[in-house]
C-alpha positions as CSV (number, residue, x, y, z in Angstrom):
1,X,-63.1,41.6,-38.6
2,X,-59.6,41.3,-40.6
3,X,-57.7,44.0,-38.5
4,X,-56.8,44.6,-35.0
5,X,-58.6,46.2,-33.2
6,X,-56.4,48.2,-30.9
7,X,-56.8,51.7,-30.8
8,X,-53.4,52.6,-31.8
9,X,-53.7,50.1,-35.1
10,X,-57.4,52.0,-35.4
11,X,-56.1,55.1,-35.5
12,X,-53.3,54.4,-37.9
13,X,-56.0,53.0,-40.3
14,X,-58.2,56.3,-40.1
15,X,-55.3,58.5,-40.5
16,X,-54.4,56.6,-44.0
17,X,-58.3,56.9,-45.2
18,X,-58.2,60.2,-44.6
19,X,-54.9,61.3,-45.8
20,X,-56.1,59.6,-48.6
21,X,-58.9,62.5,-49.1
22,X,-56.5,65.3,-48.5
23,X,-57.5,65.2,-44.4
24,X,-55.1,64.6,-41.5
25,X,-56.0,63.5,-38.4
26,X,-54.9,64.9,-34.9
27,X,-55.1,64.0,-31.9
28,X,-55.3,66.7,-28.4
29,X,-51.8,66.4,-26.9
30,X,-53.5,68.0,-23.7
31,X,-54.4,65.4,-20.3
32,X,-57.2,66.9,-19.0
33,X,-59.2,68.4,-20.9
34,X,-60.4,72.2,-20.5
35,X,-63.7,73.9,-22.3
36,X,-62.2,74.1,-25.6
37,X,-60.7,71.0,-25.7
38,X,-61.9,67.8,-24.6
39,X,-59.4,65.6,-25.2
40,X,-60.6,63.8,-28.6
41,X,-59.6,64.5,-32.0
42,X,-60.4,66.8,-35.1
43,X,-59.9,66.4,-38.6
44,X,-58.0,68.8,-40.8
45,X,-57.8,70.7,-44.5
46,X,-54.0,70.8,-44.2
47,X,-53.8,72.8,-47.5
48,X,-55.3,76.1,-46.4
49,X,-55.2,74.7,-42.1
50,X,-59.2,74.6,-41.6
51,X,-60.9,72.6,-39.2
52,X,-63.1,70.5,-40.3
53,X,-64.9,68.4,-37.8
54,X,-63.7,68.6,-34.6
55,X,-62.8,72.2,-33.2
56,X,-63.0,71.3,-29.5
57,X,-61.6,67.8,-30.6
58,X,-64.1,66.6,-29.5
59,X,-64.7,63.3,-31.8
60,X,-63.6,60.2,-31.0
61,X,-62.6,57.4,-33.6
62,X,-66.5,56.6,-34.3
63,X,-67.5,59.9,-35.0
64,X,-64.0,59.6,-36.9
65,X,-64.4,57.1,-38.9
66,X,-68.2,57.5,-39.5
67,X,-67.1,60.4,-41.0
68,X,-64.6,59.6,-43.3
69,X,-66.1,56.5,-44.8
70,X,-69.7,58.8,-45.3
71,X,-67.7,61.2,-47.2
72,X,-65.0,58.6,-49.3
């Protein structure tokens, strides 16, 4: 793979990919986790502020990548 494999670089690439699809990638800021917040990511449609996937922040970067590349 030509790209850097650091989580921060991968997250930045996925944010750009989401933006090209008029979506937004949001990462949880909660550190300890809870029933409604599992500490991962969610994909949002910012125009309507609608959660597309990951309502409980249960997505990891692999899930995000799979969703964004399937719908691309």
